[in-house]
C-alpha positions in Angstrom: 20.1 -3.8 9.2 20.7 -0.6 7.1 22.2 2.5 8.6 20.1 4.8 6.5 17.1 6.7 7.9 14.6 9.2 6.4 12.6 12.0 7.9 9.4 13.2 6.0 8.3 16.7 6.6 4.4 16.7 6.6 3.6 19.1 9.3 2.2 22.0 7.2 -1.3 22.8 6.8 -0.9 24.2 3.1 -2.8 27.5 3.2 -2.3 28.1 -0.6 -4.2 24.8 -1.4 -7.4 26.8 0.1 -8.7 23.3 1.4 -10.0 21.7 4.3 -7.9 18.6 3.2 -4.2 18.9 4.7 -1.8 19.5 2.0 0.2 16.2 2.2 -3.1 14.2 1.8 -4.0 15.6 -1.5 -4.1 12.7 -4.2 -1.9 12.8 -7.1 -3.0 10.0 -9.4 -5.3 8.6 -6.6 -2.8 8.5 -3.9 -2.2 11.1 -1.2 1.1 12.8 -2.0 2.7 11.8 1.3 1.8 8.2 0.7 3.8 8.5 -2.6 6.9 9.8 -0.7 6.7 7.0 2.1 6.2 4.2 -0.5 9.3 5.2 -2.4 11.5 5.4 0.8 10.0 2.0 2.1 11.2 0.4 -1.2 14.8 1.3 -0.1 14.6 -0.8 3.2 15.7 2.0 5.5 16.2 1.3 9.1 13.7 4.0 10.1 11.2 6.3 8.5 10.0 9.2 10.8 7.3 11.4 9.5 6.9 14.8 11.2 3.1 15.8 11.6 1.3 18.8 12.7 -1.7 20.1 11.2 -4.0 17.0 10.5 -1.9 14.8 12.3 -4.4 12.2 13.0 -5.4 11.9 9.5 -1.9 11.7 8.3 -1.1 8.9 10.7 -4.2 7.0 9.6 -3.2 7.3 6.1 0.3 6.0 6.7 -0.4 3.5 9.4 2.4 1.4 10.8 4.8 2.2 7.6 6.7 4.8 9.7 7.2 6.4 13.1 5.4 9.8 13.9 6.5 12.8 15.8 4.5 15.8 16.2 5.7 19.5 15.7 3.3 21.3 18.0 4.4 24.7 16.8 5.2 25.5 13.1 8.8 27.0 13.8 10.5 26.1 10.4 12.0 23.1 8.8 14.8 22.9 11.0 12.6 22.8 14.0 10.7 20.1 12.1 13.5 17.8 11.8 14.6 18.3 15.4 11.5 16.6 16.5 13.0 13.3 15.1 15.8 13.5 17.5 14.2 11.0 19.9 14.2 8.3 17.3 17.4 9.2 15.6 19.8 10.9 17.9 23.1 9.2 18.3 22.7 6.8 15.6 25.4 6.4 13.0 24.6 6.5 9.4 22.8 8.6 6.8 19.7 10.5 7.1 17.8 11.8 4.1 15.1 14.7 4.9 12.3 14.8 2.1 9.3 17.0 2.2 5.8 15.1 2.1 4.7 17.4 -0.9 7.1 16.0 -3.4 5.1 12.9 -4.8 7.1 12.6 -7.9 10.5 11.9 -6.3 11.6 8.3 -7.1 13.3 5.5 -5.4 16.1 5.7 -7.9 16.9 9.3 -7.4 16.7 8.7 -3.7 19.2 5.9 -3.8 21.5 8.0 -6.0 21.7 11.0 -3.6 22.4 8.5 -0.7 25.0 6.8 -2.5 26.7 10.0 -3.6 26.5 11.4 -0.1 28.3 8.3 1.5 30.7 8.2 -1.5 31.9 11.6 -0.7 31.8 11.3 3.0 30.0 14.5 3.3 28.3 16.0 6.1 25.6 17.5 3.7 24.4 16.6 0.4 21.9 18.7 -1.5 19.6 17.2 -4.1 19.7 19.5 -7.1 18.2 20.0 -10.6 18.6 21.9 -13.7 15.7 24.2 -14.1 15.0 25.9 -17.5 13.3 28.7 -15.7 14.7 28.7 -12.0 12.9 31.7 -10.9 11.7 31.3 -7.3 14.2 28.8 -6.4 17.3 28.8 -4.5 20.5 28.8 -6.7 23.4 26.3 -6.1 26.4 28.3 -6.2 29.9 26.2 -7.1 33.4 27.1 -6.7 35.9 26.5 -9.4 36.4 23.0 -8.3 32.8 22.4 -8.7 32.1 22.2 -5.1 29.0 23.8 -3.4 30.1 27.0 -1.8 26.6 28.3 -0.9 22.9 28.5 -1.8 21.6 31.7 -2.6 17.9 32.6 -2.4 16.2 34.5 -5.4 15.8 37.6 -3.4 19.4 37.7 -2.3 21.1 36.7 -5.6 23.1 38.9 -7.7 22.7 39.3 -11.4 25.3 36.5 -12.2 23.8 34.2 -9.5 20.1 34.8 -10.7 21.5 33.3 -14.3 22.6 30.1 -12.4 20.2 27.3 -13.4 20.9 24.5 -10.9 18.4 25.0 -8.0 18.1 23.7 -4.7 15.1 20.9 -4.5 14.9 20.9 -0.6 15.8 17.4 -0.3 19.0 16.7 1.7 21.3 13.9 3.2 22.9 14.4 6.3 25.5 12.5 8.6 22.9 11.6 11.0 24.9 12.4 14.2 26.3 15.5 12.9 22.7 16.7 11.9 21.4 16.8 15.1 24.4 18.6 16.8 24.3 21.2 13.9 20.5 21.8 14.4 21.2 23.0 18.0 23.5 25.8 16.5 20.7 27.1 13.9 19.3 30.4 15.1 15.9 31.9 14.4 17.3 35.6 13.9 15.4 36.1 10.8 12.3 37.9 9.6 10.1 34.8 10.2 11.6 33.9 13.4 12.1 30.3 12.2 14.7 27.6 12.2 15.6 26.9 8.7 17.3 23.6 7.9 19.3 25.0 5.0 21.2 27.0 7.6 23.0 23.8 8.6 24.8 24.1 5.3 26.7 27.2 6.4 27.3 25.6 9.5 29.1 22.6 7.9 31.2 24.9 5.7 32.2 27.0 8.9 33.3 23.6 10.4 35.4 22.7 7.5 32.9 19.8 6.7 32.1 18.6 3.0 28.9 19.9 1.5 28.1 17.8 -1.7 25.5 18.0 -4.3 23.8 15.5 -6.6 22.1 16.9 -9.6 19.2 14.8 -10.8 18.6 15.0 -14.5 14.8 15.0 -14.1 13.4 18.4 -12.9 9.9 17.3 -12.9 10.7 14.7 -9.9 11.6 17.5 -7.6 8.3 19.7 -8.0 7.0 20.6 -4.6 3.2 21.1 -4.4 2.1 24.2 -2.8 -1.2 25.1 -4.6 -3.9 23.7 -6.8 -1.8 24.6 -10.0 1.3 22.6 -8.8 -1.1 19.7 -7.9 -2.3 19.6 -11.4 1.1 19.7 -13.0 2.1 17.0 -10.6 -0.9 15.0 -11.7 0.2 15.2 -15.4 3.8 14.4 -14.8 3.0 11.3 -12.7 0.2 10.1 -15.4 2.8 10.5 -18.1 5.4 8.5 -16.2 3.1 5.6 -15.4 1.6 5.5 -19.0 5.1 5.5 -20.7 6.1 2.6 -18.3 3.2 0.4 -19.3 3.6 1.1 -23.0 7.2 0.2 -22.8 6.2 -3.1 -21.2 3.8 -3.9 -23.8 0.6 -2.3 -23.3 -1.0 -0.4 -26.0 -2.6 2.9 -24.7 -4.6 4.4 -27.5 -4.7 7.8 -26.3 -2.2 8.3 -23.2 -3.5 11.9 -22.7 -6.9 10.8 -21.9 -6.0 7.7 -19.8 -5.5 7.6 -16.2 -3.7 4.7 -14.7 -2.8 4.4 -10.8 0.7 3.8 -9.6 -0.3 0.4 -8.2 -2.1 -1.0 -11.1 -0.7 -4.0 -12.7 -1.2 -4.7 -16.4 -0.1 -7.4 -18.6 1.2 -7.7 -22.1 -1.0 -6.9 -25.4 -3.6 -5.3 -23.3 -5.4 -2.3 -25.2 -6.6 0.8 -23.2 -8.9 2.7 -25.0 -9.4 6.4 -24.5 -11.2 7.8 -21.3 -10.5 4.7 -19.0 -9.6 5.3 -15.4 -7.9 2.3 -13.7 -7.4 2.8 -9.8 -6.2 1.1 -6.7 -4.4 -2.2 -6.9 -6.3 -3.3 -10.2 -4.8 -6.2 -12.1 -5.4 -6.7 -15.9 -4.1 -9.9 -17.5 -2.9 -10.4 -20.9 -4.8 -9.3 -24.0 -7.7 -7.8 -22.2 -9.3 -4.6 -23.8 -10.4 -2.0 -21.6 -12.6 1.0 -22.7 -13.4 3.4 -23.9 -14.6 5.3 -20.9 -14.3 2.4 -18.5 -13.4 2.8 -14.8 -11.8 0.0 -12.8 -11.1 0.1 -9.1 -9.4 -2.5 -7.0 -10.4 -5.4 -9.8 -8.9 -8.4 -11.2 -9.6 -8.7 -15.0 -8.6 -12.0 -16.6 -7.0 -12.5 -19.9 -8.9 -11.7 -23.1 -11.7 -10.0 -21.2 -13.3 -6.8 -22.9 -14.9 -4.2 -20.9 -16.5 -1.2 -22.5 -18.1 2.1 -21.2 -18.7 0.4 -17.7 -17.6 0.8 -14.0 -16.3 -2.0 -11.8 -15.4 -1.7 -8.2 -13.6 -4.3 -6.0 -14.4 -7.3 -8.0 -13.2 -10.5 -9.6 -13.7 -10.7 -13.3 -12.4 -13.9 -15.2 -11.2 -14.7 -18.5 -12.8 -13.9 -21.9 -15.8 -12.1 -20.0 -17.8 -9.5 -22.0 -19.0 -6.5 -20.0 -20.8 -3.5 -21.4 -21.6 -1.2 -22.6 -23.1 0.8 -19.6 -22.7 -2.1 -16.9 -22.1 -1.5 -13.2 -20.0 -4.2 -11.4 -20.4 -3.1 -7.7 -18.1 -4.5 -4.8 -17.8 -8.1 -4.1 -18.9 -9.5 -7.3 -17.2 -12.4 -8.9 -17.6 -13.2 -12.5 -16.3 -16.6 -13.9 -14.7 -17.3 -17.1 -16.7 -16.6 -20.5 -19.3 -14.6 -18.7 -21.4 -12.1 -20.5 -22.7 -8.9 -18.6 -24.6 -6.7 -21.1 -25.9 -3.2 -21.3 -27.5 -1.5 -18.3 -26.9 -4.5 -16.0 -26.0 -4.1 -12.4 -24.2 -6.9 -10.3 -23.7 -6.5 -6.6 -22.3 -8.9 -4.1 -22.9 -11.7 -6.4 -21.1 -14.7 -7.9 -21.6 -15.6 -11.4 -20.2 -18.9 -12.8 -18.8 -19.9 -16.1 -20.5 -19.3 -19.3 -23.5 -17.6 -17.8 -25.3 -14.6 -19.5 -27.0 -11.5 -17.8 -27.3 -9.7 -21.2 -29.3 -6.5 -20.5 -31.4 -4.3 -18.2 -31.1 -6.6 -15.1 -30.1 -6.4 -11.5 -28.4 -9.1 -9.7 -27.8 -8.6 -6.0 -26.9 -11.0 -3.3 -27.1 -14.0 -5.6 -25.2 -17.0 -6.5 -25.6 -18.0 -10.1 -24.4 -21.1 -11.6 -22.9 -22.0 -14.9 -24.6 -22.1 -18.2 -27.3 -19.8 -16.8 -29.3 -17.4 -18.9 -30.9 -14.5 -17.1 -33.4 -12.6 -19.4 -33.9 -9.0 -20.0 -35.3 -7.1 -17.1 -34.9 -9.6 -14.3 -34.3 -8.4 -10.9 -33.2 -10.5 -7.7 -35.6 -8.8 -5.1 -33.0 -9.1 -2.2 -34.2 -6.3 0.1 -37.1 -6.1 2.1 -36.4 -2.7 3.7 -34.5 -4.1 6.7 -32.5 -7.1 5.8 -30.8 -8.5 2.6 -31.6 -12.0 1.3 -29.9 -14.6 -1.1 -30.9 -15.6 -4.4 -29.6 -19.0 -5.8 -29.9 -19.9 -9.4 -28.4 -23.3 -10.2 -26.6 -24.5 -13.3 -28.2 -24.2 -16.8 -31.4 -22.6 -15.4 -33.2 -20.2 -17.9 -34.8 -17.2 -16.6 -37.3 -15.3 -18.8 -37.7 -11.6 -19.3 -39.1 -9.5 -16.7 -38.9 -11.8 -13.9 -38.9 -10.9 -10.2 -37.2 -13.3 -8.0 -38.0 -12.5 -4.5 -35.2 -13.8 -2.1 -34.6 -15.9 -0.3 -35.4 -18.3 -3.2 -33.6 -20.9 -5.3 -34.1 -21.8 -8.9 -33.0 -25.5 -9.3 -30.8 -26.8 -12.0 -32.1 -26.7 -15.5 -35.2 -24.9 -14.4 -37.3 -22.5 -16.5 -38.8 -19.4 -15.3 -41.7 -18.0 -17.6 -41.4 -14.4 -18.8 -43.0 -12.0 -16.5 -43.1 -14.1 -13.6 -42.7 -13.1 -10.0 -41.3 -16.1 -8.1 -41.4 -16.3 -4.4 -41.1 -20.1 -3.7 -38.2 -22.4 -4.6 -38.4 -23.8 -8.1 -37.4 -27.5 -8.5 -34.7 -28.8 -10.9 -35.9 -29.1 -14.4 -39.3 -27.5 -13.6 -41.2 -24.8 -15.4 -42.4 -22.0 -13.2 -45.0 -19.5 -13.9 -45.8 -16.8 -11.6 -48.1 -14.4 -13.7 -51.4 -12.8 -12.8 -54.3 -14.4 -14.8 -54.8 -12.6 -18.4 -58.4 -11.2 -18.7 -59.5 -9.6 -21.9 -62.5 -7.2 -21.7 -64.2 -7.2 -25.3 -65.1 -4.0 -26.7 -63.8 -2.0 -23.7 -61.5 0.1 -25.5 -64.0 1.5 -27.9 -66.2 2.5 -24.7 -63.3 4.1 -22.7 -62.4 6.2 -25.9 
């Protein structure tokens, strides 16, 4: 078992967000900020992750589930006080604890790993994650001595002219010797304007005690951005989007217009896939090799087979096979399953239905709560009438059936293998295999009626 631990600070409400949604639950690229942080920590196989919650505690806990332990900071008395709440899980444990803010969604596991390694290699009591900022205004500056060691952190308002010129900034992420951390926190005072206990105060305590204070400087400032308002949230979205898109392109995906393509962090894409502009890929979507997605297509939690083409369409929580043609303007709703070589054309809606290999629903149709066999042709304007206002019923269309245009199939009903349904029919009884079913009203022609009417 690893002797590394993590504390995630997620107790703040985030008043500058001006939102009913608690700050750390605001999404970046479709995933709450705090979930990004915890996911990166989980990938490092730490012995324990403790998340400090306060405002919105239940919702944060619901989001993170059993991925970590939780402690509640009843009063917002500063970051030092927040870390103290984790003492019941971590006190007296030997090892290293990293403290990360829940509003730093861009921080990567590689950077976390690096700062942990630096901390342990230098046998430091405290290691600060720092970054180089072209414009360090607003950040605490890292002041080093002639030997390159950290001598102090100076806040913007307290810095001299020379210190203000320093571009190495404090990111707010720290590693600590775990046992020493909780002893040092007992010495932190709240004798300040805010009356709060600040975590950075333990750095001065370490120096007073002659402990080593180290710093690890990441070469990627954008990783360290903390999100405190909607402007920073939009910046984090851009950085995350660019990072994810670049990774896919380097892995063999063609993204025609990365600026206007949104791919979630949990999306998996094969090689030689082409993503056209305006496409949005969310959740745990998987796209196999040589598929073409877009333009202007939204996929959420879908599996898309190789060589499938989806244009100007929306699909959610569905399985889509190989060499499928979808769109334009199709809607694949949850629990749809499309086999290989299926065609779903323009203005078709499919919901909770299975469509087997080589079947076609080409245009202007609704297929809901249905099981459609292979080699079936569904004509324009066909509707599976699945809902009577109270209950849903199933329509079954067996292999090689042909459904004429503008047919209403009133469920529960079965269209047998190889059967034909005449255009314009309303079918409410089962159709035997290889039969022709006609369910039209009798046509009546009134001679000369039009003249009289006019």
